[in-house]
C-alpha distance (Angstrom), angle and dihedral (degrees) to the residues before:
residue distance angle dihedral
M1 . . .
L2 3.78 . .
S3 3.80 125.6 .
F4 3.80 122.4 -172.9
F5 3.80 123.1 -166.7
R6 3.79 121.0 -172.6
W7 3.80 126.2 -169.9
Q8 3.80 120.8 -169.2
P9 3.79 125.4 -170.3
G10 3.77 112.2 -104.3
E11 3.81 93.7 24.9
K12 3.80 118.0 117.9
H13 3.77 92.7 -147.0
G14 3.77 138.9 23.5
T15 3.76 123.5 -116.5
W16 3.80 132.4 -133.3
I17 3.79 108.1 -138.2
Q18 3.78 137.1 -168.6
A19 3.78 126.9 -104.7
F20 3.80 94.4 -107.4
E21 3.83 89.9 60.0
L22 3.80 92.8 63.5
P23 3.79 115.4 113.3
A24 3.76 117.9 -114.0
N25 3.80 91.9 -107.5
G26 3.78 127.4 29.6
L27 3.79 89.7 -150.4
H28 3.82 90.0 65.6
I29 3.79 98.8 60.5
P30 3.82 110.9 146.5
E31 3.77 115.9 -92.6
E32 3.82 116.7 -85.7
E33 3.79 92.6 12.2
V34 3.80 121.0 119.0
W35 3.79 124.3 -152.6
W36 3.77 130.4 -166.6
V37 3.80 119.8 -167.9
D38 3.80 117.0 -172.7
L39 3.79 123.2 -169.2
E40 3.81 113.2 -165.6
F41 3.80 112.8 -175.3
P42 3.82 90.5 -26.0
S43 3.76 126.0 -168.4
E44 3.79 122.2 -118.2
E45 3.81 89.7 -103.0
E46 3.80 91.5 54.4
E47 3.80 90.8 48.4
R48 3.80 90.9 51.4
L49 3.80 90.4 48.0
V50 3.80 92.7 54.6
F51 3.81 104.1 31.7
E52 3.80 99.8 35.5
K53 3.82 105.4 30.8
F54 3.78 109.8 19.0
M55 3.83 99.1 33.5
P56 3.81 112.1 6.0
V57 3.81 110.6 -151.8
H58 3.77 134.3 -172.2
V59 3.79 115.9 -80.6
L60 3.81 90.5 -118.6
T61 3.79 90.5 53.9
L62 3.79 90.6 51.2
E63 3.81 90.4 50.6
D64 3.81 91.4 52.8
V65 3.80 92.8 45.6
T66 3.81 94.7 51.0
K67 3.83 96.6 39.3
P68 3.85 95.1 108.0
R69 3.81 90.5 54.5
R70 3.79 96.0 43.6
D71 3.79 95.0 44.3
P72 3.81 108.0 23.6
D73 3.81 94.2 166.2
S74 3.80 94.4 60.6
P75 3.82 125.5 75.3
P76 3.80 118.6 -95.9
H77 3.77 121.2 -88.3
F78 3.78 113.8 -79.6
P79 3.84 118.3 -107.3
K80 3.78 115.6 -84.6
V81 3.79 143.4 146.9
E82 3.81 125.2 -140.0
E83 3.77 131.0 179.0
F84 3.79 119.9 -141.8
A85 3.79 130.4 -179.3
D86 3.82 95.7 -92.2
Y87 3.79 105.1 19.2
L88 3.77 148.9 20.0
F89 3.80 116.5 -116.7
V90 3.83 119.4 -153.8
I91 3.81 131.1 177.4
A92 3.80 121.2 -166.4
N93 3.80 131.1 179.3
P94 3.81 111.0 -138.7
L95 3.78 120.5 -177.0
H96 3.78 117.3 -86.8
P97 3.83 110.0 -92.7
S98 3.81 90.8 -116.7
H99 3.83 89.3 61.7
T100 3.80 95.6 51.5
A101 3.80 96.2 60.0
P102 3.83 110.8 116.7
N103 3.80 95.2 -121.9
G104 3.79 95.6 120.7
E105 3.79 92.3 -129.1
L106 3.76 125.1 128.9
A107 3.79 114.1 -121.8
K108 3.79 117.4 -129.9
T109 3.79 94.0 -133.8
C110 3.76 135.5 33.3
G111 3.79 103.4 -117.0
V112 3.78 118.8 -175.1
V113 3.77 130.1 173.9
Q114 3.77 133.6 -155.6
L115 3.79 125.6 -100.3
S116 3.79 115.2 -174.5
A117 3.79 123.4 -167.6
I118 3.80 134.8 -170.4
I119 3.81 114.9 -161.4
T120 3.79 128.1 -169.4
H121 3.81 131.7 160.3
R122 3.82 93.0 -83.7
L123 3.81 105.1 12.5
L124 3.80 138.3 69.2
I125 3.80 120.5 -172.5
T126 3.81 119.7 -173.1
H127 3.79 122.2 -171.6
H128 3.82 128.2 -172.3
Y129 3.80 139.1 148.0
E130 3.82 95.9 -145.1
P131 3.81 130.0 57.4
L132 3.81 106.9 -101.0
S133 3.78 125.4 -159.0
A134 3.82 89.6 -146.7
I135 3.81 90.1 62.7
A136 3.81 91.9 45.1
D137 3.81 90.1 50.5
L138 3.80 90.9 51.7
S139 3.82 90.4 52.4
Q140 3.81 90.5 51.5
F141 3.79 91.1 45.5
L142 3.80 92.0 53.9
S143 3.80 91.3 48.2
R144 3.81 89.2 56.5
H145 3.82 100.5 34.1
T146 3.77 106.0 28.5
A147 3.80 94.5 159.8
Q148 3.81 90.3 63.3
A149 3.80 88.3 70.8
G150 3.80 87.4 72.1
R151 3.77 89.6 72.0
G152 3.78 88.4 76.4
P153 3.80 142.7 -108.5
D154 3.81 92.1 -69.5
Y155 3.81 89.8 61.7
L156 3.81 92.6 47.1
F157 3.78 91.6 50.2
H158 3.80 90.2 50.4
L159 3.81 87.9 58.9
V160 3.80 89.8 54.0
L161 3.81 92.7 48.6
D162 3.80 91.8 46.3
R163 3.80 91.9 54.2
L164 3.80 97.3 45.2
V165 3.81 92.6 45.7
D166 3.81 91.3 52.0
E167 3.81 88.9 53.8
F168 3.80 87.8 70.7
A169 3.82 91.5 62.1
P170 3.84 98.7 75.9
E171 3.81 90.6 42.0
V172 3.81 91.8 53.5
D173 3.82 90.3 45.1
R174 3.80 91.6 52.4
I175 3.80 90.9 51.8
V176 3.81 93.0 48.5
D177 3.82 92.1 46.7
R178 3.79 91.7 49.9
L179 3.81 91.0 49.2
D180 3.82 89.1 52.3
E181 3.80 89.4 53.1
I182 3.80 91.7 48.9
E183 3.80 91.1 48.8
V184 3.81 89.7 60.5
S185 3.80 94.8 51.9
V186 3.80 102.1 33.3
L187 3.82 93.4 83.2
T188 3.79 96.3 46.1
T189 3.81 102.1 36.5
P190 3.83 111.0 21.9
T191 3.80 95.5 176.8
Q192 3.79 128.6 171.0
Q193 3.81 89.6 -116.2
L194 3.80 89.9 57.4
L195 3.80 91.2 50.8
T196 3.81 90.6 49.9
E197 3.80 90.3 52.2
L198 3.80 90.5 49.8
V199 3.80 90.3 53.2
H200 3.82 90.7 51.7
L201 3.79 90.7 46.7
K202 3.79 91.2 50.6
R203 3.80 91.7 52.7
R204 3.78 90.3 48.1
V205 3.79 93.3 48.1
I206 3.81 92.2 49.0
S207 3.81 91.6 50.0
L208 3.80 92.2 46.7
R209 3.80 91.5 46.7
K210 3.81 91.6 52.4
T211 3.80 91.3 51.6
L212 3.80 93.9 47.7
I213 3.80 93.5 47.7
L214 3.81 93.0 50.9
M215 3.80 92.0 46.6
R216 3.79 89.2 48.0
E217 3.80 89.1 57.3
V218 3.80 89.9 51.7
L219 3.82 92.2 50.7
A220 3.80 90.4 45.6
R221 3.80 90.5 58.8
L222 3.80 92.1 45.9
T223 3.82 91.3 53.2
R224 3.80 96.6 49.5
G225 3.79 95.0 71.8
E226 3.78 89.2 -114.7
F227 3.81 95.4 138.7
E228 3.81 127.1 59.0
L229 3.80 91.6 -149.5
V230 3.81 90.2 66.4
D231 3.80 106.6 74.6
D232 3.80 118.5 -134.5
R233 3.82 92.5 -120.3
E234 3.82 90.6 55.3
I235 3.80 93.9 51.7
A236 3.81 89.5 80.4
Y237 3.83 89.5 59.4
Y238 3.78 92.1 47.9
R239 3.80 88.2 48.9
N240 3.81 89.3 55.1
V241 3.81 89.8 53.9
Y242 3.80 89.1 46.8
D243 3.82 91.0 53.7
H244 3.82 90.3 53.5
L245 3.78 90.5 49.1
V246 3.81 91.9 50.3
R247 3.80 89.9 52.2
Y248 3.80 92.9 50.8
T249 3.79 90.5 46.2
E250 3.80 91.0 53.8
L251 3.80 90.7 48.8
I252 3.79 93.1 50.3
E253 3.82 89.7 46.2
G254 3.79 88.6 55.4
A255 3.80 89.4 47.4
R256 3.81 90.0 52.7
E257 3.80 91.6 53.3
M258 3.79 90.8 44.7
T259 3.80 91.1 51.5
S260 3.81 91.6 52.7
D261 3.80 91.2 46.7
L262 3.80 91.8 49.4
M263 3.80 91.1 50.8
Q264 3.80 89.8 52.8
T265 3.79 90.1 45.6
H266 3.79 90.4 49.6
L267 3.79 91.8 52.2
A268 3.81 91.1 47.5
A269 3.81 92.1 48.1
A270 3.80 91.5 48.2
S271 3.81 89.7 49.0
N272 3.81 91.4 49.9
K273 3.78 90.5 48.8
L274 3.79 90.3 50.9
N275 3.81 90.7 48.3
A276 3.80 90.3 52.1
I277 3.79 90.6 51.9
M278 3.80 91.9 47.7
K279 3.82 90.6 48.5
M280 3.79 91.4 52.2
L281 3.80 91.1 48.9
A282 3.80 90.1 48.5
M283 3.82 91.4 52.0
V284 3.80 91.8 48.7
S285 3.80 90.3 48.9
T286 3.81 91.0 48.0
V287 3.80 90.8 52.5
I288 3.80 94.6 47.0
L289 3.81 97.5 41.7
P290 3.87 97.0 73.2
M291 3.80 89.8 43.2
S292 3.80 89.2 53.5
L293 3.80 90.3 48.7
I294 3.81 92.2 52.8
A295 3.81 91.3 45.4
S296 3.79 92.0 50.0
I297 3.81 92.6 50.3
Y298 3.78 93.1 49.6
G299 3.78 89.9 44.8
M300 3.82 94.1 63.1
N301 3.83 113.0 116.4
F302 3.79 100.1 -135.6
E303 3.78 126.5 134.6
V304 3.78 93.8 -143.3
L305 3.81 104.8 56.1
P306 3.82 129.6 128.7
E307 3.81 114.7 -100.5
T308 3.83 91.3 9.9
K309 3.81 93.2 128.9
W310 3.83 94.4 28.9
T311 3.80 114.8 121.5
Y312 3.82 93.1 -145.1
G313 3.79 95.6 41.8
Y314 3.81 94.5 106.5
P315 3.84 96.0 49.5
F316 3.81 88.3 43.5
A317 3.81 91.3 55.3
L318 3.81 92.2 48.4
G319 3.78 91.4 47.3
L320 3.78 91.1 49.3
M321 3.80 90.2 52.3
L322 3.80 91.1 49.5
L323 3.80 91.4 47.9
V324 3.80 92.5 51.9
A325 3.83 91.0 48.4
V326 3.83 92.6 49.7
L327 3.81 90.9 46.9
A328 3.83 91.3 51.4
I329 3.83 92.4 49.4
W330 3.83 89.9 47.9
V331 3.81 89.8 53.9
F332 3.81 91.2 49.6
R333 3.80 92.1 50.9
R334 3.79 91.7 46.8
Q335 3.80 89.7 52.8
R336 3.85 89.4 47.0
W337 3.80 92.8 -126.3
F338 3.80 91.0 146.3
E339 3.81 90.4 61.2
R340 3.79 97.7 52.8
């Protein structure tokens, strides 16, 4: 689906236009006008219309943009920014829409999608194969504050980046909160299910950390004034987004270390629990072993055997067993084995 927004100086509101109203070349947009073209799950014909007729792009750019459609089984392209002669090409990895729903639940996998953007002096093109809340928020923003579109495509794209970066905040918070809950129970109940959850959390944290670090590098380049298509007055806004991304990256880095520590703690707690069980079994065996020895001696079928004809031989044997058991337990208590 294609959406076309056009802002003209002097107009109080922008207009959404049809495909046939597009100029022949996106590089020849009238002066002072700003255009935003959004492609949401576009067809191949719509992609050819925009990237071959309206705004011709390099063949390598087109390959990166259409990668999710051409190779749906592989992960999306990693975040990057490249400058070409006529445009600036940016790829970001927002969270999958299913992970941004405010349900408070922690997703089992870290799903990200690909958002591609083409930026010129008067034109912004966004391309994605999933509905993104950042794009929907930009549409609502332009319907309320149309005049802000006059600040240029670089400002509009900053709004998109700001929204999709902030979507990582609740996801990082859910991971940290869950790790805090696991930390409480890992010492008391180190179960196999808990270890399995820690392994899944570690994979998720590593994937999320990789995405945040790569996006941080993209924002770092956009804030250094490296590209002419990013105006100097907009760099401050990109720097604000970069600061948020740095904070989330530090939080997820702490979560990664905490996950590793909890896995080590879980293994140590499980080992201690196993040692306690083995110690208890050893004490029980130590108590029973002398009793078994006495019973085996008195169970021998020999004619000549002490206390064979003794009337109190049986009670004596039982008493001897009980005495040995009490003596063994007294030694264990004296050595404080029950407290370890």
